[in-house]
ROKOL-946507 format. One record per residue (C-alpha): x, y, z; residue number from 1; residue in one letter. Coordinates in Angstrom, 2 decimals. Each point is the difference from the previous one (the first is absolute). Layout:
        xx        yy        zz   pos   code
         X         Y         Z   NUM      a
...
This chain:
        xx        yy        zz   pos   code
     56.72    -45.22      6.17     1      m
     -1.73      3.28     -1.44     2      t
     -2.49      1.96      3.03     3      v
     -3.23      1.51     -1.61     4      v
     -2.03      2.44      1.76     5      d
     -3.27     -0.68     -0.98     6      d
     -1.54      2.83      2.61     7      t
     -0.55      2.23     -2.89     8      r
     -0.88     -2.24     -1.99     9      t
     -3.45     -0.55      2.29    10      r
     -0.45      3.01      0.57    11      r
      0.07      0.55     -3.73    12      q
     -2.39     -3.32     -0.12    13      r
     -2.99      2.03      2.11    14      w
      0.99      3.17     -0.82    15      l
     -3.16     -0.47     -3.45    16      l
     -2.66     -1.75      1.79    17      p
     -0.06      2.55      3.41    18      t
     -0.12      2.76     -2.83    19      l
     -3.28     -2.03     -2.10    20      v
     -1.32     -0.87      3.56    21      v
      1.05      3.82      1.24    22      a
     -1.69      1.33     -3.82    23      l
     -3.46     -2.03      0.58    24      v
     -1.38      0.49      3.40    25      l
      0.86      3.92     -0.47    26      a
     -1.78     -0.44     -3.65    27      g
     -3.23     -1.83      2.38    28      g
      0.31      2.61      2.32    29      g
      0.02      3.26     -2.13    30      a
     -3.16     -2.28     -2.28    31      w
     -1.80     -0.73      3.19    32      l
     -0.18      3.60      0.88    33      a
     -1.09      0.97     -3.29    34      l
     -2.71     -2.45     -0.30    35      r
     -1.19      1.27      3.51    36      a
     -0.17      3.44     -0.92    37      t
     -1.67     -1.10     -3.07    38      a
     -2.06     -1.15      1.65    39      d
     -1.02      2.19      1.99    40      d
     -1.18      2.77     -3.09    41      d
     -1.45     -3.51     -1.77    42      a
     -2.63      0.26      3.54    43      a
      0.08      3.91      0.40    44      a
     -4.05      0.51     -1.94    45      p
      0.36      2.41     -3.05    46      a
     -1.96      3.70      1.46    47      r
     -1.71      2.67     -1.24    48      r
      1.49      3.38     -0.15    49      i
     -1.31      3.22     -0.01    50      r
      1.89      3.30     -0.88    51      l
     -2.26      2.81      0.50    52      e
      0.60      4.06     -0.76    53      v
     -1.15      2.76      1.42    54      t
      0.02      3.82     -1.27    55      a
     -1.09      2.81      1.90    56      d
     -1.35      1.78     -4.09    57      s
     -1.64     -3.58     -1.11    58      g
      2.59     -0.91     -2.60    59      r
      3.33     -0.35     -0.19    60      v
      2.23      0.13     -3.56    61      q
      1.42     -3.75     -0.62    62      a
     -0.12     -3.18      1.70    63      i
      2.40     -2.89      0.08    64      s
      0.35     -3.81      1.93    65      w
      2.34     -2.49     -0.19    66      r
     -0.34     -3.46      1.08    67      t
      2.37     -2.96      0.60    68      p
     -2.66     -2.98     -1.60    69      n
     -0.59      2.22     -2.90    70      d
      3.51     -0.46     -1.84    71      d
      0.52      3.60      1.46    72      h
     -2.14      1.56     -2.20    73      r
     -1.12      3.51     -0.12    74      t
     -3.63      0.88      0.40    75      h
     -0.26      3.72     -0.57    76      t
     -2.93      2.81     -0.27    77      l
     -0.55      3.14     -0.42    78      g
      3.71      2.20     -1.47    79      g
      0.49      2.78     -1.18    80      t
     -1.62      0.25     -3.45    81      l
     -4.01     -0.84      2.62    82      t
     -2.02      1.30      2.56    83      d
      1.64     -2.54      2.39    84      g
     -2.21     -2.17      2.05    85      v
     -2.53      0.40      2.57    86      a
      0.54     -0.09      3.67    87      a
     -0.46     -2.08      2.29    88      p
      1.31     -2.60     -2.48    89      w
      0.53     -3.42      1.01    90      s
      0.42     -4.09     -1.45    91      t
      1.56     -2.81      1.11    92      e
      2.14     -2.86     -0.97    93      v
      1.04     -3.06      0.93    94      t
      3.07     -0.88      1.17    95      l
      1.82     -3.11      0.70    96      q
      2.66     -0.58      2.45    97      p
      3.41     -0.21     -0.53    98      g
      2.74      2.49     -0.61    99      d
     -0.82      3.28     -1.46   100      g
     -1.05      4.05      0.12   101      q
     -3.19      1.35     -0.67   102      l
     -0.39      4.04     -0.62   103      w
     -2.66      2.19     -0.23   104      l
      0.59      3.36     -1.73   105      y
     -1.54      3.16     -0.25   106      v
      0.20      3.39     -1.23   107      e
     -2.84      2.58      1.05   108      p
     -0.70      3.01     -1.94   109      v
      1.36      3.67      0.20   110      d
     -0.42      0.89      3.81   111      g
     -1.80     -2.89      1.49   112      a
      0.99     -2.57      2.66   113      t
     -0.31     -3.49     -0.93   114      a
      0.23     -3.05      2.09   115      t
      1.06     -3.59     -1.40   116      c
     -0.69     -3.11      2.45   117      r
      0.71     -3.89     -0.18   118      i
     -2.68     -2.33      2.05   119      v
      0.84     -3.33      0.86   120      a
     -3.51     -1.87      2.09   121      d
     -1.18      3.83      1.01   122      g
      3.52      0.63      1.66   123      r
      1.38      2.61     -1.77   124      v
      3.83     -0.90     -1.34   125      v
      1.19      3.23     -0.90   126      e
     -1.23      3.94     -0.67   127      e
      1.16      3.01     -1.02   128      k
     -0.82      3.56     -0.94   129      t
      1.11      2.47     -1.67   130      g
     -0.29      2.92     -2.64   131      r
      1.43      1.25     -3.46   132      q
      1.57      1.07     -1.80   133      p
      1.60     -3.58      0.84   134      f
     -1.42     -3.72     -0.32   135      g
      0.42     -2.72      2.78   136      f
     -0.51     -3.10      0.97   137      a
     -1.08     -2.85      2.27   138      c
      2.01     -3.05     -0.20   139      w
      0.30     -2.56      1.90   140      t
      1.30     -3.73      0.09   141      t
     -1.37     -3.30      0.14   142      t
      1.37     -1.03      3.40   143      q
     -1.97      2.57      0.97   144      r
     -3.58     -0.95     -1.74   145      v
      1.04     -3.83      1.51   146      f
      1.14      0.40      3.42   147      p
      1.75     -2.89      1.57   148      k
     -1.63     -1.17      3.08   149      g
């Protein structure tokens, strides 16, 4: 008479269903976590963000800005072949919640000092002051514009 050890066979039969259940539970947990994050972002309303530039000379050579909700398109005013841009200067952009960066680049005219500022709901989120010969940028993330809690 042959004795068959079916312990190994029983373990093999339970291995696949156990793995499937574990994967379904892990995937469901991940889906719920992502869904909760997406719901939080969807519940947050869009915000008007004010981009501001000031300069002690009353002009800057160039201004550029980019937002994640505008396909990261760069907007530029002024440049090397122009008379620059009058300062103070400002514009408002609408920002949706989500991931991404918002930046404002300023190039002061020779010998001048300029300041760039990003303001959300009356709160200064980023501010920087600099002088020529180099431009500088104010940048922030959407997480700083849409703080949790």
